[in-house]
N, C-alpha and C positions, 0 to 999 in steps of 0.2 A: 630814538633808540629802541632796538628790538626788546620785547619782553623776555624775561628770563626763561620762560617756557619754550621760546623758539630756538634757544641754544641747543645744538645737537648733543653735545656731551651731557648737558643738564637733562635732556630728555632721556638719554640712555641710563643715567644714574637714577633718575626718577623711577624708571621701570625696574631697575635693579633693587632699589629699596623696597618697592612694593612686593617684588618677588621674594625678597628676604623676609619681609614681615609675614607674607602669606605662608611661606614655608615654616617659619617659626610657629605660627598658629597651628599648623598641621602637626608638628612634631613635639611641641612644648610639653604636652601631657602624655605622650607615648613613652612606654618603657624602652630602655636601652638606646636612648638617643642623645645622651648627655654630650658626647663628643661632637656630634653634628650641631647641637644647640650652641655649644661654646664657640664653634667655628663661625656659625651664622651671626652670633652676637658680636664677635670681634670684627668680622668683615663689615657687618651692618653698621657698627659704630663709626668706622672710618668713613664709609659712604655718607652716613648721616652728618658727620662733622663737616664734610665738604659741602653737602647740600645746604646746611645751616649757614655756613660761611658765604655761600653764593647768595642766599637770601639777604643776609646782612649787608653784603656788598651791593646788592641791588638797591637797597634803601639809601645807601650813601651816595650813589651816583644819580638817582632819579631827581633829586631836588632837596629843598630844605623842608623838613617835616614841620607841620603845623602843630605846635604844642597842644592846642585845644583839642585836637583830634586824637591825641595819644591816650587811649583808655588803658591805663596800666592794670586796671582791675581784671581785664580779660586774661591776664597771665597768672591769676591767682592759683589755679590748680598746679601749674608747673612750679610756681614759687614755693608752694607748700610741699610739693614732692621733693624738691631740692633741700628744703628746710628739714624734712624728715631724714634725709641722708646726713645732713650736718648733725642732727640730734643723735643719730646712731653713733657717729664718731665721738661726739661729746660724751655720750653714755659710756662708751668703751674706756675713755681716758679717766673719767671721774666717778662713775657709778657701777663699774663692772663687778659682777659677782664671780664669774668664771672667765678670766681674761683670755685664757688659752682658747677655749671653745668659742668665745665671742669674737676673737680675732679671726678664727677660722671662718665664721659666718661673714665677718666684715670683708674678708679678702676673697670670698667666693660668691655667696648669695647677693650681698649688697653691691659688690662690684658689677655683677650681672644686672642688678636693678638699675644701676647708673647707665649701663649700655642699653638697657631696655627703654629707659626714658629718652635717650638720644634718638634711638631708632623710631620710637613712637612719635616723637615730635616732628622729625623729618617726614615721616610717612603721612602724618596728619596735615602738614602744610601742603603736600602734594594733593591730598584728597580734598582739601579746602577749595582748591581751584578746579579739581576734576572729580566731583562726587561719584560719578559713575564707576570710577576705577576702584571704589571700595568693594565692589563685588568680587574682585580678585582676592581680597583678603579673606572674605567669608568662604570663598571656594577652597581655601586651604583647610579650614575647619571641616567643611563638608567632606573633603578628601579623607580626613582621618576617620570619619564615621563610615565612609564607604569601606575603608580598610577593616574597621571593626566588624561590619556586616559580613564581609567576605570571610574573615576569620571565624566568625560565629557560624556561618553556614557550613564551613569545613568541619567544625566540631559537631554540628547538628547531623550531618550526613554520616559521621563516624558513630555517634551514639544513638541517633534516632530520637533524641529528646529535644523538644522545642524550648522548654523552660528548664534551665540549669541553675539552681540557687547559688552555687559557688563558682559559676563561670567567670565572674568579674575578677577573681584572683589571677586567672590565666589569660585574661583578655589583653589586647594591645594597650589599653589604658591602665591596666594594673590594679585598679580599684574603682569604686563607685564615684568618688568625689571628682576625679578628673573628667568623667563622663558628664556629670552634672554641670561643672564649670564651663566646659567647651560647648556643650549642647545649649546651655543658656545663652552664651555669647552669640551663637549662630542664630537662634530663634529671635533674640532681641534685635539683632542687626537686621534681620529680614522683616520683623514687625515695623521698625522705623523706616526702612527703605520702601516697603510696600505702602505704608500709610501715606508717606510723602508723595509717592508716585500716583496713588489713587485719588488723593484729595487735591493735590496741586499740579499734577502732571509735571513735576519738577524734581529731578530730571526725568526725561522720558526713556522708558525701557522697551525693547522689543519683546514679543510674547514668549520667546524661549527663556528669557530671564525669569518670567513669572512661573514657568514650568519648573525651572531649576529651584526657585524658592520653595515651591510646594513640595517637590520631591525631597529636598533637603530637610524640611520640617517634618515630613512623614517619616523619614529615615531616623531622625533623632527621637521622635516620639516613640517609635517602635523600639529603639535602643533602651530608653529609660523605663518603658513599661514592661518589656519582655526580655530583652537580651540581658540587661544589667539589673532590672527590677529595683529601682531606687525611688523611694518616696520623695526625697529632696528634688530629684529630677522631674518627677511628675508634678509636684507642687509648683516649682519654678515655671515649667512649661504651661501649666494651666493659668497661672497669674499673667504671664506674658501674652498668651494668645487671647485670654478673656479681656484683658485691657485693650488689646488691638481691636477686638470685635466691638467693644463699647465705644472706643474713640472714633474709629472709622465709621461705624454705623450711625452714631449720633451726629458726627460732623457732616456726613454725607446727607443724612436726612434733613438737617438744618439747611444745608445748601439747596436741596431740592424744594423744600417748602418755600424758601425765599423766591425761587424761580418759578414756583407753581407747577412743577413737573416732577413726577415720581418715576424713578428708573428701577424696574424689577431686576435688572442685571446687577445693580449695586447691592440690592437686598440678598441676591444669591451669593455674591462674593463674601458677604459677612456671615451668611448662614452656613456655608461649607465649613469654615473653621470651627463654628459652634458645634456642628455635628461631629467633627473630628475629635473635639474635646470630650464629648460624651462617650464616643466609641472607645477611646483610649483610657478614659477613667474606668469604664466598665471592665476593660481587659485587665487593668492594673489591680482593681479591687478583687477580681477573681483569683489573683495570685497572692497579693500582699494583704494580710489581715491586720497590719499594724495601725490602721486608722481606727479600729474598734476601740472604744473606751479611751481615746486619746486624752481627753480632758481629765478623766479620772486618774490616769497614769501621771500626768503632769502635776496634778494636785498633790499627790503623794511625794513626787520627786522634789518639789521645792522645799519640803520640810527636811532639810539636810541635817539638822541637829536632832530632830525628833526621830527620824528614820535614817539611821546611819548605814544601811545596807549598801549604798552606793560606793562607800569607801573600798569595799572588797566583796564583790558579789559572790566570788567563789567561796569565801569564808562564811558570809552571812546569808547568802541566797537572796532571792528577790522578794520584796514585800507584797502585800495584797492591798487592793483598793478598798474603799469604804463599803463596796458591795460584796466584798469577800473574794473577788476574783484576782488571780495573780496579775501583776502589771506586765505589760508587753515590754520585754527587756530593752529594746532600742529606745522606746519613748522614755522610759524611766531613767535610763543611764544618761542620755543626752541632756534631759531637763535638769537632772541633779548636778551633773558636771558643770553645766552653764551657770547654775545658781552658785555653786562653789567657786567658780571662776570669778564671778562678779564680786563676791565677798572678798576674794583674795586680792583683787585690784585695789579695793579700799584699804587693805592692809599693807600694800606695797605700791604706792602711787607713782613711783619712778620706774618701776619695772625691774625684772630680773636680768634682762640683757640677751636672752636667747630666744630665737623664733620657735625653735622646737623644744617642746616639753617644759616650758616655763611654769605651766600650771603645776606639774608634778613636783617641781623644785620649791615653789612658793607655798603650795597648799599644805605640805608636810609640816610647816611651822605651826599650823593650827590643828591639822589632822594627821598625826604621825603615822597612822596605820593605812592611809590611803594608798592605792596602787595606780590611780589614774594618771595620765600624762597629758591629756588634752581636754579642752572643754567642748570640742566639736563646734565651736563658733569662732570664726577667724577674728572677728573684732575683739572678742574677749581674750583670745590667745595673744593678739597683737598688743592689747592693753597690758597683759601680764608680762610681755616681753619688754616693751619700751614705755610702759607706764601711761599715765593720762596724757602727757605731752605727745608721745608718739601716736596714740590713738586719735587725739584731736587733729594732729597734722594730717594723718592719712585720711580719716573720715572727712575732714575739712576739704581736702583736695578733691575727693569724689563728690561731695555735696555741692561744692562751689561750681563744679562742672555742670551739674543739673541746673543750678541757678542761672549760670551764663547761657545755657541752652534755652531756658524758658524766656529769656530776654532777647535772644538772638533772632535774626531773620535769615540765618544761613540755611541753605538747602539741606545741610547736615543735621539740623537741630533735632529732628525727631529720632534719628539714628542715635545721636548722642544721649538723648533722654532715656531711650529704651535700654541701651547698653549700660549706662550708668546706674539706672534703677535695678537692672538685673544683677550687676556686681554688688550693689548695696544689699540686696536681699540674699544673694548666694553666700556672701561673706558673713552674713548674720547666722545662717543655719548650717554652714558646712565648715569642715576642717580644711581650710585652704589658706593658711597663713604662713607657710614656710616654703623654702626651696623655689621651684619653678612657679608656684602659684602666686607668690608675692611679686615675682618678676612680671607675670602676666597682668597683675593688678596695676602696677605702675606704668607698664607699657600702655595699657588701655587708658589710664588717666591722661598721660601725655598725648596719646593719639587723639582722644576726644577733645581735649583742650585746643590742640593745634587745628583741628578741623573747624573750630568756631572762630578762630582769630581773624579779626577784620583788618585788612591792609590799612596802613595809616595814609591819610590824604597828604598830598604834597603840593607845594607852590611851584609853578613853572618859572 
């Protein structure tokens, strides 16, 4: 019997689902694309369901599955993702605080999350068998940054200003967070792909792909350091690239020592990213002074009861550090809001029920004068929205993906580890817990899980 991949209609639909996923990644975080996103999600869900049906049909006709080979643990991230959807429905019926608003999110955002999971799963199964095709996904993200660069250059030629502090409001991404989220996804995907190719030559890529990787990373680094000027983006980029340098450098050095032959070309390959990090850090620090006195700012911020300024900085103003210098507003506010958010979760362990502004709803029970609406940490906001159960299910889905990748021998394992780690970190430090960002999270969890699934052995 011919393998499923040899079926012409299956091949066409596989290309379609990859194209849809790539296009979604290109437009998911761009402003004024909601109609296109909804259309892609609807069409993609239908294609995904057909492809998943084809995969299940293939299993039933190939032979009798060997029970011992069925590792159901490899489906843990998908199981936890669907469990999260079930918990959202249960929360609506039994623990809802604002049923009208919660139903609106349930029938819009969470419905799109379901569609995203289906599309991510089908796409991941295709990439499981054809890892090279993943580059078409990352090309979608790169395309959105090329669009950002073109838009920025247009504004630059009009104003003559290379650095525009408020440009991100009018940029195609609409804010800083979307830039951080999508930029991190691209860099982490390239880190995983290049590490696997350089260390194992599996899969093999032609030299133009390496040029595309380098150009893409440079474009995103320029975007987060100069175009958008976001410390979150710089921090994420540094961590991802530095981890790549350390992993590839140490692994390759170990290989060469065992073989008794040192290759200067490999040293150069790891030296270039290190130099790029230094250059872009210097560029960013010359623009953004928010890193100065960061520790002192956070030390003041976590004292939410002793220093109540965070509740309404317009009314109380910003406090000073122990050295007598004013806190940097962004550092102080985010650290204080996160502290207040963690405290609020302990007071409301089942969650308020709304992805957007649950902190503002819950925190007023303890601090009536507060004006804040978000903790600027997605995990804290998600915990406030759907409580400790929702937080454990979602975090568990992401963390179990990393565990599976560490145990896997799949050619996709390094890509999965880097992307999952990037999501874990980005959702810790950024306000990306509602609307399209939660759709992207569950899409990625499903995608990464399916990329690792091992086919079950059969008896002939």
